[in-house]
C-alpha positions in Angstrom: 121.6 104.3 104.4 124.9 104.0 102.6 126.5 106.4 100.2 125.2 104.6 97.0 121.6 104.7 98.3 122.0 108.4 99.2 123.3 109.1 95.7 120.4 107.3 94.1 118.0 109.1 96.2 119.5 112.5 95.5 119.6 111.7 91.8 115.9 110.9 91.8 115.1 114.1 93.8 117.2 116.3 91.5 114.4 116.5 89.0 111.6 119.1 89.7 108.6 116.9 89.1 110.0 114.1 91.2 110.8 116.4 94.1 107.2 117.9 93.9 105.8 114.3 93.9 107.8 113.4 97.0 106.7 116.5 98.8 103.1 115.9 97.9 103.2 112.3 99.1 104.9 113.3 102.4 102.0 115.7 102.9 99.4 113.1 101.9 100.5 110.9 104.8 100.8 107.1 105.0 97.6 106.4 103.1 99.2 107.9 100.0 97.5 108.9 96.8 96.2 107.3 93.6 98.5 107.8 90.6 95.7 109.7 88.8 95.4 112.2 91.7 99.2 112.7 91.7 99.0 113.4 88.0 96.3 115.9 88.5 98.3 117.6 91.3 101.2 117.8 88.9 99.3 120.1 86.5 97.4 117.3 84.8 100.5 115.3 83.8 99.9 112.3 81.6 99.8 108.8 83.0 102.9 107.8 81.1 104.8 110.8 82.5 103.7 110.0 86.0 104.6 106.3 85.6 108.1 107.3 84.5 108.6 109.6 87.5 106.9 107.4 90.0 109.0 104.4 88.8 112.2 106.4 89.2 111.2 107.4 92.8 110.2 103.8 93.6 113.5 102.4 92.2 115.4 104.9 94.4 113.4 103.6 97.4 111.7 107.0 98.1 108.1 105.9 97.4 106.2 102.7 97.7 103.2 101.5 95.7 100.4 99.1 96.4 97.3 98.0 94.5 93.8 98.7 95.9 91.2 97.5 93.6 91.8 99.0 90.2 94.0 101.8 91.6 97.7 101.9 92.4 98.3 104.0 95.5 101.7 105.6 96.1 103.0 106.7 99.4 106.2 108.3 100.7 108.7 105.7 102.0 109.2 107.5 105.4 112.0 105.2 106.6 114.1 105.9 103.4 113.4 109.7 103.7 114.4 109.6 107.4 117.5 107.5 106.4 118.5 110.2 103.9 118.2 112.9 106.5 120.2 110.8 109.0 122.8 110.2 106.3 123.3 113.9 105.8 123.3 114.7 109.5 125.2 111.7 110.8 128.5 113.5 111.4 127.2 117.0 111.6 128.2 118.1 115.1 131.6 116.5 115.6 131.1 116.8 119.4 129.4 120.2 119.2 125.7 119.6 119.3 124.9 123.3 118.9 125.8 122.9 115.2 122.9 120.4 114.7 120.4 122.2 116.9 118.9 124.4 114.2 118.2 121.3 111.9 116.8 119.2 114.8 114.6 122.1 116.0 113.3 122.6 112.4 112.4 118.9 112.1 110.9 118.9 115.6 108.7 122.0 114.9 107.3 120.5 111.7 106.5 117.2 113.4 104.9 118.7 116.5 101.4 117.3 117.2 98.6 119.7 116.1 96.3 121.1 118.7 92.7 120.1 118.1 90.9 123.5 117.9 87.5 121.9 117.3 86.8 121.9 121.0 86.9 125.6 121.4 
């Protein structure tokens, strides 16, 4: 990711509803969510308001859309989000990896596989 792409991504994320949408879609996983379900999760936002925000996020490359039947499904663009994190952290340690360790540990902890407790 270059600086222009990062600026576009940060500009898109600097609005509360758009940030909430990205966090929701990250949680939803690669299958994504229908636009209507996203609107409901955003306190019942209108379809025109959701179209505006989702279009902004898609233009910034942070979400992707696809049509399934009569629905448009949106999902987080994980490569772009990873690229944004990498852009921020690219030069973090300057030869001192301990500087980056807290951020790396935080990401590793949230991405750890969940233990299946159903076999207890």
